[in-house]
VEXMARGU-700136 format. One record per residue (C-alpha): residue number from 0; y, x, z. Coordinates in nm, 4 decimals, decimal comma. Each point is the difference from the previous one (the first is absolute). Layout:
REM residues N
<tortor NUM <Y X Z>>,
...
REM end
This chain:
REM residues 147
<tortor 0 <7,3052 8,8511 9,6937>>,
<tortor 1 <-0,1193 -0,0162 -0,3569>>,
<tortor 2 <0,2480 -0,0801 -0,2730>>,
<tortor 3 <-0,0781 -0,1601 -0,3323>>,
<tortor 4 <0,0204 0,2326 -0,2964>>,
<tortor 5 <0,3207 -0,0377 -0,1980>>,
<tortor 6 <-0,0497 -0,0534 -0,3707>>,
<tortor 7 <0,2833 0,1492 -0,2023>>,
<tortor 8 <0,1836 -0,2410 -0,2290>>,
<tortor 9 <-0,0874 0,0449 -0,3665>>,
<tortor 10 <0,2675 0,1775 -0,1969>>,
<tortor 11 <0,1035 -0,0557 -0,3575>>,
<tortor 12 <-0,0548 0,2693 -0,2577>>,
<tortor 13 <0,2850 0,1183 -0,2189>>,
<tortor 14 <-0,1218 -0,2139 -0,2908>>,
<tortor 15 <-0,0222 -0,3083 0,2201>>,
<tortor 16 <0,3539 0,0565 0,1291>>,
<tortor 17 <0,1247 0,0402 -0,3568>>,
<tortor 18 <-0,1798 -0,3199 -0,1023>>,
<tortor 19 <0,1563 -0,1836 0,2952>>,
<tortor 20 <0,3445 0,1168 -0,1093>>,
<tortor 21 <-0,0618 -0,1151 -0,3572>>,
<tortor 22 <-0,1256 -0,3360 0,1253>>,
<tortor 23 <0,3195 -0,0423 0,2018>>,
<tortor 24 <0,2160 0,0943 -0,2983>>,
<tortor 25 <-0,1909 -0,2469 -0,2193>>,
<tortor 26 <0,0540 -0,2792 0,2546>>,
<tortor 27 <0,3736 0,0815 0,0104>>,
<tortor 28 <0,0334 -0,0136 -0,3793>>,
<tortor 29 <-0,1911 -0,3276 -0,0231>>,
<tortor 30 <0,2322 -0,1548 0,2598>>,
<tortor 31 <0,3072 0,1338 -0,1824>>,
<tortor 32 <-0,1156 -0,1305 -0,3380>>,
<tortor 33 <-0,0887 -0,3384 0,1475>>,
<tortor 34 <0,3463 -0,0179 0,1574>>,
<tortor 35 <0,1609 0,0781 -0,3364>>,
<tortor 36 <-0,2092 -0,2688 -0,1696>>,
<tortor 37 <0,1032 -0,2517 0,2642>>,
<tortor 38 <0,3679 0,0932 -0,0364>>,
<tortor 39 <-0,0205 -0,0180 -0,3794>>,
<tortor 40 <-0,1734 -0,3359 0,0128>>,
<tortor 41 <0,2576 -0,1355 0,2439>>,
<tortor 42 <0,2949 0,1275 -0,2071>>,
<tortor 43 <-0,1218 -0,1241 -0,3386>>,
<tortor 44 <0,1342 -0,3558 0,0445>>,
<tortor 45 <0,3404 0,1447 0,0921>>,
<tortor 46 <0,0036 0,2218 -0,3077>>,
<tortor 47 <-0,1139 -0,2901 -0,2196>>,
<tortor 48 <0,3133 -0,1936 0,1016>>,
<tortor 49 <0,2111 0,2532 -0,1886>>,
<tortor 50 <-0,2114 -0,0154 -0,3162>>,
<tortor 51 <-0,0026 -0,2789 -0,2552>>,
<tortor 52 <-0,3077 -0,2187 0,0547>>,
<tortor 53 <-0,1554 0,0925 -0,3349>>,
<tortor 54 <0,0150 0,3722 0,0898>>,
<tortor 55 <-0,1732 -0,0473 0,3319>>,
<tortor 56 <-0,2763 -0,2208 -0,1401>>,
<tortor 57 <-0,0542 0,2307 -0,3000>>,
<tortor 58 <-0,0308 0,3041 0,2275>>,
<tortor 59 <-0,2416 -0,1870 0,2296>>,
<tortor 60 <-0,2121 -0,1055 -0,2993>>,
<tortor 61 <0,0008 0,3529 -0,1442>>,
<tortor 62 <-0,1062 0,1426 0,3379>>,
<tortor 63 <-0,2814 -0,2542 0,0278>>,
<tortor 64 <-0,1274 0,0793 -0,3514>>,
<tortor 65 <0,0111 0,3738 0,0724>>,
<tortor 66 <-0,1794 -0,0325 0,3339>>,
<tortor 67 <-0,2683 -0,2372 -0,1302>>,
<tortor 68 <-0,0683 0,2227 -0,3004>>,
<tortor 69 <-0,0179 0,3074 0,2243>>,
<tortor 70 <-0,2506 -0,1707 0,2287>>,
<tortor 71 <-0,2061 -0,0983 -0,3056>>,
<tortor 72 <-0,0011 0,3634 -0,1171>>,
<tortor 73 <-0,1208 0,1150 0,3425>>,
<tortor 74 <-0,2697 -0,2694 0,0155>>,
<tortor 75 <-0,1204 0,0829 -0,3498>>,
<tortor 76 <-0,0253 0,3706 0,0806>>,
<tortor 77 <-0,1944 -0,0702 0,3179>>,
<tortor 78 <-0,2364 -0,2365 -0,1817>>,
<tortor 79 <-0,0649 0,2344 -0,2920>>,
<tortor 80 <-0,0014 0,3454 0,1474>>,
<tortor 81 <0,0102 -0,0401 0,3738>>,
<tortor 82 <0,2784 0,2574 0,0045>>,
<tortor 83 <0,3694 -0,0072 -0,0566>>,
<tortor 84 <0,2447 0,1756 -0,2288>>,
<tortor 85 <0,3362 0,1290 0,1155>>,
<tortor 86 <0,2826 -0,2328 0,0990>>,
<tortor 87 <0,2131 0,1250 -0,2912>>,
<tortor 88 <-0,2819 -0,0786 -0,2416>>,
<tortor 89 <-0,0244 -0,3545 0,1366>>,
<tortor 90 <0,3765 -0,0491 -0,0359>>,
<tortor 91 <-0,0258 0,1204 -0,3608>>,
<tortor 92 <-0,2815 -0,2496 -0,0611>>,
<tortor 93 <0,2086 -0,2847 0,1409>>,
<tortor 94 <0,2868 0,0985 -0,2281>>,
<tortor 95 <-0,2320 0,0191 -0,2994>>,
<tortor 96 <-0,1537 -0,3405 0,0706>>,
<tortor 97 <0,3006 -0,1971 0,1243>>,
<tortor 98 <0,3098 0,2116 -0,0638>>,
<tortor 99 <0,1054 -0,2161 -0,2942>>,
<tortor 100 <-0,0532 -0,3225 0,1938>>,
<tortor 101 <0,1945 0,1315 0,2990>>,
<tortor 102 <0,2853 0,1065 -0,2301>>,
<tortor 103 <0,0040 -0,3502 -0,1566>>,
<tortor 104 <0,0163 -0,1652 0,3421>>,
<tortor 105 <0,2961 0,2180 0,0941>>,
<tortor 106 <0,1667 -0,0494 -0,3405>>,
<tortor 107 <-0,0281 -0,3778 0,0404>>,
<tortor 108 <0,2403 0,0331 0,2936>>,
<tortor 109 <0,2309 0,2312 -0,1925>>,
<tortor 110 <-0,1237 0,3195 0,1649>>,
<tortor 111 <-0,0563 0,3035 -0,2188>>,
<tortor 112 <-0,2879 0,2268 0,0894>>,
<tortor 113 <-0,0861 0,3360 -0,1446>>,
<tortor 114 <-0,3165 0,1976 0,0650>>,
<tortor 115 <0,1451 0,1645 0,3114>>,
<tortor 116 <0,1040 -0,3355 0,1474>>,
<tortor 117 <-0,3419 -0,1522 -0,0740>>,
<tortor 118 <-0,1764 0,2947 0,1608>>,
<tortor 119 <0,2230 -0,0303 0,3072>>,
<tortor 120 <-0,0682 -0,3736 0,0235>>,
<tortor 121 <-0,3780 0,0431 -0,0257>>,
<tortor 122 <0,0048 0,2872 0,2487>>,
<tortor 123 <0,2117 -0,1992 0,2431>>,
<tortor 124 <-0,2188 -0,3088 -0,0308>>,
<tortor 125 <-0,3256 0,1905 0,0495>>,
<tortor 126 <0,0744 0,2949 0,2279>>,
<tortor 127 <-0,0840 -0,1926 0,3179>>,
<tortor 128 <-0,3584 -0,0343 -0,1220>>,
<tortor 129 <-0,0394 0,3732 0,0656>>,
<tortor 130 <0,1038 0,0009 0,3669>>,
<tortor 131 <-0,3373 -0,0537 0,1651>>,
<tortor 132 <-0,1939 0,2285 -0,2336>>,
<tortor 133 <-0,0219 0,2850 0,2480>>,
<tortor 134 <-0,2859 0,2462 -0,0150>>,
<tortor 135 <-0,1609 0,0630 0,3340>>,
<tortor 136 <-0,1261 0,3331 0,1204>>,
<tortor 137 <-0,3753 0,0406 -0,0083>>,
<tortor 138 <-0,0303 0,1341 0,3544>>,
<tortor 139 <0,0492 -0,2509 0,2775>>,
<tortor 140 <0,1320 0,1257 0,3306>>,
<tortor 141 <-0,2518 0,0111 0,2794>>,
<tortor 142 <0,2796 -0,0403 0,2521>>,
<tortor 143 <0,2271 -0,3009 -0,0355>>,
<tortor 144 <0,3685 0,0882 -0,0243>>,
<tortor 145 <0,2088 -0,0817 0,3033>>,
<tortor 146 <0,1851 -0,3306 -0,0206>>,
REM end
């Protein structure tokens, strides 16, 4: 009785296994960060209850100004050069362009803000824009990772 030849299952190379591990780690971190964003978003109204209304609205306005300016900086860089400067450089540009305006918004609610506080506010308002900017490896696996 003749039997059909058995084709061995393709095996992953060391690099492909390493890439699969990194892909899994990346997926874990994205889920963790998304969970933190969801928790933070859900808790904000509770935290706002303990703050005077003018503080909460001033902080929201300052965050919106910082984020919008940051997105404008990124769009301008992409339009002009097609490349991007470092995140820290973009934060510095936002502070140079709108730092005074953000400080005035906060001061209108009675909040003092020094350079460190402004940098922290801009970083906090814009850091989530960096989450999905992940560089991919050039080599694609020829064997799909196991699910």
